[in-house]
C-alpha positions as CSV (number, residue, x, y, z in Angstrom):
1,M,-29.2,2.8,1.4
2,S,-32.7,2.9,2.9
3,D,-33.5,1.9,6.4
4,H,-35.4,-1.2,5.2
5,E,-32.3,-2.5,3.3
6,R,-30.1,-1.8,6.3
7,M,-32.5,-3.7,8.7
8,S,-32.9,-6.7,6.4
9,S,-29.1,-7.4,6.4
10,P,-27.0,-8.5,9.4
11,P,-24.6,-5.8,10.7
12,E,-21.6,-8.1,10.2
13,L,-21.8,-7.6,6.5
14,Y,-21.3,-3.8,6.9
15,E,-18.4,-4.3,9.2
16,G,-16.8,-6.7,6.8
17,D,-17.0,-4.1,4.1
18,D,-15.1,-1.7,6.3
19,D,-12.5,-4.3,7.1
20,Y,-11.9,-5.0,3.4
21,S,-11.4,-1.4,2.6
22,R,-9.0,-1.0,5.5
23,L,-7.0,-4.0,4.3
24,A,-7.0,-2.7,0.7
25,R,-5.6,0.7,1.9
26,R,-3.0,-1.1,4.1
27,N,-1.9,-3.3,1.2
28,R,-1.7,-0.3,-1.2
29,R,0.4,1.6,1.4
30,I,2.7,-1.4,1.9
31,R,3.2,-1.7,-1.9
32,G,3.9,2.0,-2.2
33,V,6.5,1.9,0.6
34,A,8.1,-1.2,-1.0
35,W,8.4,0.5,-4.4
36,V,10.0,3.6,-2.8
37,V,12.5,1.4,-1.0
38,V,13.3,-0.5,-4.2
39,I,13.7,2.6,-6.3
40,S,15.9,4.3,-3.6
41,L,18.1,1.2,-3.4
42,I,18.6,1.2,-7.1
43,I,19.4,5.0,-7.2
44,A,21.8,4.7,-4.2
45,G,23.4,1.6,-5.7
46,G,23.8,3.3,-9.1
47,G,25.0,6.5,-7.6
48,S,27.7,4.7,-5.6
49,T,28.8,2.8,-8.7
50,I,29.2,6.0,-10.7
51,L,31.1,7.7,-7.8
52,L,33.4,4.6,-7.6
53,T,34.0,4.7,-11.3
54,L,34.8,8.4,-11.3
55,F,37.0,8.5,-8.2
56,G,38.1,4.9,-7.8
């Protein structure tokens, strides 16, 4: 981006862009953690069911 384009736009627009990318990364990280939790709960639940069936 040239200096002329940068000077013609208010600086708030550039900060908003940074905030949006930060929020997008945060939401992606939250979704990733949520999927890991869901998958680990399914695996742990399935594993305990198998152990209960074998030794119960």
